[in-house]
N, C-alpha and C positions, 0 to 999 in steps of 0.2 A: 832767759826770760821768754824768748819766742817759743821755745818748746813748751814751756809752762802754760802760756796762753792758749796754744793750739790744743794741748791735752786737756786743759780746763774746759774749753769749748766742747770738746768731744765728751768729757765727763758730764757736762751739763745736759747735752743731748741725750746721753744714756739715762741720766736721772729723770729727764722729762718723759721718757718712754715707759717708766716703771708704773705698774698698776696702782701703787700706793699714792702716786701723785693725784689720781682721780679722787681718792678718798680725802686727800689733803684739801683739794679744791672744794669738794662738797662740804667738808667740815668748816672751812673758811667762810663759805657763803652762808651757811647756817649761823655761824658766829656773828657775822655782820648783820644778819637779819635780827638776831636776838638783841644785839647791842642797839640797833636802830629803834627797836620796839621799847626796850627798857629805858633808854634815855628820854623817851617822850612820855613816860608814865608818871602817875602821881602816887605818893605814899600816904598811908593813914597813920597819924601820930596822935594818940589820945582821942581818937574819933574824928580828928580834923584833917582834911586833905592838905598835904604839903607837896610842893613841886620838888623835882629832883635837885633843883639849884640849891636848896637848903642843905642837902647832903652830898653835893657833887664831889667835894674833895675826897671824902672817904670812899664812896661808891666808885668814883672814877679811878682812884688809886688802886682799889681792890681789883677792879675789872682789868686795868692795865697790867697789874702784876700777874694775874692768872693767865692772861693771854700771852704775856711775855715769857712766862715759864713754860707754857705749852709750846711756844716756838723753839725754846731751848731743847725741850724733849724731842721735838720733831727733828731737829738737827741730828741728835743722837740716833734716832730711828732711821733716818735716811742714810746716815753714814755707816750703819751697822753691817751692810754687805756690799757697799759700793766698790770697795777695793778687793774684798775677798772673792767677789764674783769673778773678777778678772783673773784671779789665780785659778779658780775652778774651771773656767772655760778656755784657759790658755792664752787669752788676749794680752795678758801682762807679759808673757814670754815674747810674744810677737813685737810688742811695742819696745821692750827693753833690748831687743836685738839691734835696734837702731841706737845712735849716739844720744841716749836719754838716760840720765842718772835715775837711780831708784828713788831718791828723795824727791826729785822733780815729779816723777810719776805719781808717787803716793800723795804728795801735797796737791797735785792737780786733781786727783780723784776726790780729795777732801773738799777742794774748792767747788767742784761741780755739785756735790751733795749740799754744801752750805748755801749755794746760790738759791736753790729751791726753798730752803728754810728761811733765808733772809728775805726773799721776795714775798713769801707768805707773811713774815713778820712785818714788812713794810706796809703791806695792804691792811692787815688786821690792826696794827698799832696806829697807823696813820688815820684810818677810818675812825677808830676809837677816840683819838685825840681831837679830831675835827668835830665829831659829834658832841664830845664833852665841852668843847670850846663854844660851839654855837648854841647848845641847849643848856649847859650847866654853867657857862661863864668862866670856865677854867682857862688859864693861860696855856698857850701852845708850847712856850719855851721849855718848861721842865720835861716835856715828853721827848725832846731831842736827846739829851744825855741819857734818859731812861732807855731809849731805843738803842743807843750805843752800848749800854750795859748789857742789853739782851743780845746784841750781836756778838760781843766778846764772850758772853756765856755760851752762845751757840757754837763758837769756834772751839771753846774748851771742851764742851761735852761731845761735840762731833768728833774732835780729834781723839778723845779717850775711847769713844765707841768704835771708831775705825781701827785704832791700834789694838783694841781687845778682839776685834773680829779676826785678827791674824792667828788667834789661838782658841777662840771660843765660837760656838755656833751662833747663827743670827738671833735666835730667840733669846739666848743668854745675853747678847749685847744689847738688845732692845730692853730687856729687864734691867740691865746695868744702867742704861740711860735714865729710865724712870726712877730707879733706886737712888742714883747719884743726885738727881734734881730734887727728889722728895726729901732725902735725908739732909742735904745741905740747906734746903729752904726751911725745913723745920728747925734746924740748928740756928740758922740766921734769925728766925722769928723768935725763938726762945731767948736768944742772947739780946735781941732788941728789947724784948719785954722785961728781961731781968739782967741788965748789963753788969751787975755786981756779982752774979753767980759765977762759979768756977767749976761746974760739973762737966760731965762728958760732952754735953751739947756745946758748951763753950769751946772746948778744944776742937770739936768737929768744925765749929764755925770758924775758928782761927786757922785751921789747917786746910779746909776745903774751899772751893770757889764761892765767893759771896754773891751768889746768884740773886737772891731775894734782897739782901741788904743794899746792893748797888742800885737796883731799880727803885727801892723805897727811898734811898737817900736822894736820888735825882728828883723824885716826885715830892720831896719834902714841902715845897711851896704850895702844893695843893691842900695840905692839911692846915686847917684854920687854927686849931688849938694845940696840936700835938707836934713835937719836934723829934725827928729821927735822931737818936743818940748814937752816932757812929762817926769815927774819924775818917773824913773823906779821903785823905791821902793814903791811909792804910787800906781802905776798901778798894779803891781804884788800883792801887799797886798790886794787891793780891789777885785781883781779877785779871789784870794785864799779865801777870806771871803765869797764871793758868792758861790764858789765851795764847801765850807764846810757848809755854812748856808742853802743852798737849800735842800740837803739830810737830814739835821737835821730837817728842817721844815716839810719835807715829813714824817719822822719817827714820829714826834710829832702829825701831823695831822692824821696819820693812827691809832695812839693810841686812838684818840678820836672818831673814827668811830664805830658806833654800828653795829655789824655784824648780818646779818639775820640768821634765823634758818631754 
């Protein structure tokens, strides 16, 4: 555990020095400014002005979902080369020459990349929930399990992206993260809209990580007239399996990598 914590701190410092973090900070600040502006605006319905509070549940859930999925993608992007880079520059060989297991090293690198994504998620989702509560009258409580679902999704996608980086170039891993989140979210949405269908999207929904479904299920109290039709135990169980399985697959894949000399 001591080695893991020390290596995680080192991985976090390495992640913080990457240029992409500047882009993440800039996008986060712009997102917060847009959210702050939109939560204070009025909407026109049949020519009559209506405040956000009348639509807060739907607009709030949609905003929270989009930002949550963006944070999940961000985890995949940050993890795409955080381990592979150490193989390229030889720092992995130097660290593993000490009494440190490969699994500990790989999982510590994943933890460092995830810290940046999860800090970003905490700021974006926390600000969004606070603004929706103060200006739209929405309860804070549903945002907490929704944030947990985002965190578990980030672990799953980050682990998959980092494992893929051991065999694929960075651009391919970034595209994989976007593809995985997009396809699984579309499948989740189609299945929520048509729960009786048994097409290809249904099977993707059941096999893939329930990234959108888990957040939507947590935010169900925000919807005034619509109920999310999903079995909570199944959704959270599948999400937890992906969040545990992806890091395990990463550790196993790194065990099989032949390190250069």
